[in-house]
N, C-alpha and C positions, 0 to 999 in steps of 0.2 A: 054551717057552710056545706052540709051534705056529706061530710067525711065519713067513710065507712071503713070497717076493718080491712087492712091490706092496702089502703090508699097511702101514697107517700106525701108527706108534707116537707118540702125543702126549706132550709133556713139559710139566709144569706145576710149577715150583719154582724156587727161587733157584739161582744159579750154585754148582756143587759138583763135586768130582771124580767122584762117583757119577753125576751128570747126564752128564758127558763120557763116562765108561766105558759107560754104558747106550746112549748115542747111537752109539758105534762098534760096540757089539754089534748094535744094530738095523741099522746100515749093512751089517755083514758078513752078516746074514741076508737082505739084499736088501730090507729094509723102508724106508719113507720116514719120516724124522724130521720131526715136525710140532710145533715149539715153540709154546707159548702163553705170553704174558707173565704172569709170576707175580703182577702187580698187577691183572690183569683179574678182574672179579667175575662173579656168577652168570649174568646174562643174556648177557654177552660169551662166557664159557667155554662155556655151553650151546649158543650159536649155532655156535661153531667146532667143537665136538665133533660136532655134527650135520652140519657140512659135511665134516669130514675122516673121520668114521666110523672111529676108530682101533681096532685089534685090542687094544692095551694102552694104558694111561696111566701114564707114569712120574711120580711125585710124591714130594717130600720129606715129612717128617712134617707140616709146617704145610699144605702144599698138599693132602695126602691128607685132612687133617681138614676143610678147606674143601670139597673135592669131595664128601665123604661127607655133610657137613651140608647141602649143596645137592642131594643125592641124584642125582649125575651119574655115579657109578661103582658097580660091583658089583651093580647091580640087574638085573632081567630086561631083556634087550635092551641093557644098558649094558656098556661095556668094563670089564674087571677092572683092578685096580691093580697096577702094578709098583713096589714100594716102594723108596725110596732105601736103607733098611737091608738089603734083600734083595741089592742090588748090592754094598753095603759088605761083606757077609759072604762074597763071592766073592774078596776080595782075596788070600787065602792058599790058595785052592783049586788043585788040580792043573789045568793047562790041558789041555782035551780038544781033539784035532785037529778042526778044522772048516773045511771048504772048500765054498763054494757059488759056482758061476759066476754072475756078474752081468752083465747087458747094459750096455755102456758108456753107452747112451742111455736107460737106465731112470731114473726119478726117484729122487733120493736125499734131497731135503729140500723142505719147504714152509715158507717164512717168511711169517708174517702181516704184512700192511702195511695201514695205515689208508687210504693212497691219498687220492683225492679223493671217494670215494663214501660213501654213508650206511652201508654195511656193509663190514667188513674183507674183503680179498681175500687169497688164498694164492698167493704167488710160488713157482713150481716150478723147481728146478734138477735137472740130471742128474749122474750120476757124471762124465761127460766134461766137462761145464761146470765142475764144481768143480775138477777137476785142471787144466784149461786155465787157469782163473783163477789157480790157485796158481803155475803156471809163469810167467805174465805178471808176477805180483808179484815173483818172483825176478829176472826179466829187466829189470824196470823199477826199482821203488823200492829193493829190497834190493841191487841192483847197487852202490849207494853204500856198502855195507858192506865191499866189496873182500874177500869171503871170510870175514869175521869171523862166527862162529856167531851165528845170530839168536836174540835173547831179546826176544820181543814182549810188550808189555803193552797190553791193550785194556780200556777202561772200559765197553764196551757189554755189556748183558745177553745171555745165550745165546739169548734169544727173537728176537734181531735178526740181520741179516746181519753187522753189525759184531762180533757175539759168536760165533754158531754158525759162520758161514762162515769167519771168521778162525781159529777154533779148528781146524776141519777142515783148512784150507789149511796151517796151521803144522805140524800133526802129519804130514800127507801129505808135506811137504817136509823133514821131519826137523828142524824148528825146535823151540824151546821157547816155549810161550805161557803167560803168567801172567795171572790174573784175580782179582778180589775178589768175594766173595759179594754185596757191595753196595758202591757207590763211597763212599769216605771220603777226602777230600783229604789228610789227614795220613798215612793208611795208604798212599795212592798215592805220595806224595812219598818216604816211607821205602822203599817197595818198589823204586822206581827206583834208589835208591842201594845198597840192600843186595843186590839181585839183579842189579845191573849191566845194567839194561834198555837195549837199544840201539835199539829201535823202539817208539814210543809213538803210539797213535792214539786221539783222543777229540774230542768236541764242544767248542765254545768255552767253554761254561759250566764244564766240568771243569778246563780250563786256568786259567780265572779263579779258581775256588775254591782251587786250589793256590797260585796267585800271591798270593792274599790272606792266606795264612798267614804269621805271623811267622817260622816256620822256613824259609820259602822263600829268604830272603836268604842263609842259610848252607848250604842243601841242596847235596849233591854230585850234579850232573846231568851230570858229565863223560862218562858212558858213552853218552849219547844221541847217535845218529847220524842217525836218520830220525824226524822228529816231524811228524805231519800233523794238521791241524785241519779238521774237516768239519762241514757243516750251515749255516754262515754265514761270511762273510768275517771274519777275525780283526781285532778293534779295534786301532787303532794303539798304544794304551797297553799292551795285552796283548802285542803283538808285541815292543814295546820291553822289557817286563819279562823276557820269556824270552830275548830276544837278549842282554840284559845278563848272563845266566847262560851265554852261549855256545851257546844253542839256537835254531835257526831253525824257526819255525812255518811249515809249508808248507801252503797251502790245498788241500784235497781236495774234489772234486765227485763225487757219486755218488748212487745210489739203489738200493733193494733190487732192483728189476727188472734192474739192470745187474750184479748179483752183489755189489754193495757199492760200491767205488770205481770210477769211470770214468776219472778222470784226477787227477793230483797235480802241483802246481806244482814244476818242477825247482828244486833248491837254488840255482842261479845266478840265479833270478828272485825268490827269496823276499824279498829286501830291496828290489830295484828295482821289482818289480811284485807286491806282496803280495796284491792283489785278483784276481790271475789264478790259474787252476786248471790250467795246463799245456796240453799239446797231445796228450793221449792217451798211449798206450804202444805197444810193438812190435806188438801185435795189436789195437789199438783205433783206430778212425776216428771223428772227431767232425765234425759239420757243423751249420750253421745254415740252417733252411729257413723259407719264408714259409707262408702259409695254404694255398697250393696244393701245397706240398711241394717247391718249387723252391729251389735254393741261392741265397743272397743274398750281396752283396759284403762285403768285410771291414768290420768295425765297424758293421754293420747289424743291429739287433735282430731276432730271430726265435726259433723253437723249436729247442732243442738236441736233436739226434738223434745216436745212437751205434750203431756196429756193432763188435762185439768178441767175443773168446773169453770164455766164462764167464757169458754173460747167462742170464736165465731162458728157459725154453722156452714159458712161458705162465702163465696164471692157472689155479688148480685149478678144474676143471669150469666154466670160464667162457669158452667159445670167442669170444663176442662181444667181451668186454673184451680178450682176447688178440689178436684180429684188429685192434682199434683201436690197440693199443700196439706191435705188431710188424708193420711194413709193409715188404715186400721185404727182410727181413733187418735192417732198421733199427729200433732202439728209439726210439719217440717219447716223450721224457721228460716232456713237459708243462711244462717250464721254459723261461723266456725268457733268452737270453744273446746274446753277440756273440763273434766270433773275429776277432782283429786280423790284420794282414798278416804277422805272425810265426807265426800259427797258434795263438796262446794264447787260451784260452777265458776269458771272464768271465761269471759267472752274475749275472743282473740281477734276476729276479723269478720267482715261481712261477705258472704257469698253473693247476696243481693247488693247491687251497686247503688247504695243510698248515701247521700251526704246529709248530715244532720247539722243544720245551720240555724242558730238562734232558737232552738227548740222545735223547729219544723223540719220535715223530711223533704229532700229534693231528690227526685229520680234522675240519675245520670242518663238513663235511656231516654227519658222524655226530653231532656235538654238536648241530647245528641240528635234526636229526631228533628227537632225544630231547627237546629243549626245546619243540618244537612239540606234544608230547604233553601239556604242562601246560595245564590248563584256563585259558582266558582269553587264551592267547598266540595272536595272529593272524599274526605274522611275526617272524623273528629273523635276525640276521646275526652271525656270529662273526668277529672280526678279532684279529690278534695285537697285543699291546702289550708293551713292554719289561718285564723282570722281573729284579731283581738276582740272585735265587737260581737261576732256571731259564733265563735268557737271554730268553725270551719266554713269554707265557702267554695263555690265551684270555680275550677280553672279549666278553660277549654283549650285543648291543643289541636290545632286545625292544620290539615294539609290541603292545598288547592292552589288555584291560580286566579289572581284578580280579586280575591276576597280580602277584606280589611277588618280589623277588630271593631271599628265604628259601624260598619255595615252589618256585622254579625249582631252587635248589641242592639242596633235599631230594629232588626227583624225580631229578635227575641223579645223586645219590649212590646211588640204588637201581638205576641202570641202567649206570653207567660206572665205570671205574677212577678212583681218586683223582687220578691225574696228568692226566686229561682234563677235570676239572671246571673250569667258568668261575671265575676268581678275581675278576672284576668283572662286574656286571650293571647295565645302565642301562635304565630303562623310558622309552621314547620316547613323548611325547604324540601325535605325528603319524606317519602311515605312513612307512615307510623310503623313501629315494630309490631310484629305479629307472633302469636303462639303457633304451635305446630298445627292446630286445627283451623288456623286461619283468622282467629279473632285477634283484635288489637290487644297487645300485651300491656295492660295497665301497670302491672308490677314493674316492667321495664321502664315505663314512663315515669313512675314514681321514683325509681332509683336515679334516672337521668336528671330529674329536676330537684332531687333532695338537696343538692349542694349548689344549685344555680340560683341566681337572683330571679325573682319573678318579673314578668313584664310590668309596665305601669298599670296601676289599678284603674279600672274603668269607673265612670260615674253613672 
């Protein structure tokens, strides 16, 4: 298709073997794989295609139908479609010799992250970073397998670091990686037993949905050796449910900018210190710094910073954001944590205002930007509230005149993916509380709503 090194190939579709094959084809051409979440809608996809300017767009049948309906591909000045069925037809074709020298420090992937900004950002990795990260995985977590062939199951979609990056790492290192086109707790439970999965990584909500199944009590989980839970500390009841099945849930702390996982709690601390996230890995340094960037004493809260192999090299075409995040080789995570005198990290809070819902990140700033477009809305604050199905979900607190929850939801539906929609909206009669510097005080709103019943859930 004429793809040359540096070209971007965007991906818009559910997890499939064709998606994976096309991604490795693009990588071998020297292209940059740029996944887009298959749940994103017109405005979001249009923005990202404009940012990444892809040479081709891979899509499955459903994705292609949406892109064509939105008039985002195949038109004048638009990228052509690389169809999933085109890739499927290559399965039995004779392999043609193909060699292209690739610079180790050339970009290989861009993962879109909601971050804390009103627009998504693209996190860029190089070939060297991907391979360095894979080696550290082997040296750290997978060392617990003592040479047993790795069969990894990830519940994350391929549009995320937990999907795309892990898939690439696994294949590069000669492992097997297993994924579902969409997460289903019963299918996931069966997959672990039938495929003898020994490494399983997922967000707390996925572990909870599996533990809630009647079949969980008799499920064969004896193959699991490394099981990590990321995105939030595992609830005590959830830890106990899996421990009773002989499985230790080890907390993982990470972010897309760090390549995925930054640190995982060692197995020996999984029961005694389940709220800890470990102390890094062979090529990872962690530290806690104050507002001036100085190290703080043990057990003192501050910003978590990390320096490691396999981190991003920056944000796509955003030097200012890159300079703010990467300082003297250290990644400033925007999260608050402590490190104790043993070197174990505990994540306390997010400086970046992100809601983790069903294993996906939702930017409060992005949702607030969209809601502020609704006539009558004067100000809005998004906070996270607990949700049985997704772990947490967005709650919009709005001040204004003449605006209604239904009008807000209707506007959001036209601008955002369904998983980003506010599930609760409250119309506040008074202006929202503010901090001394003028920003809306979300801590005050969280305290205000901690003991109050939520408004009716929106559909």
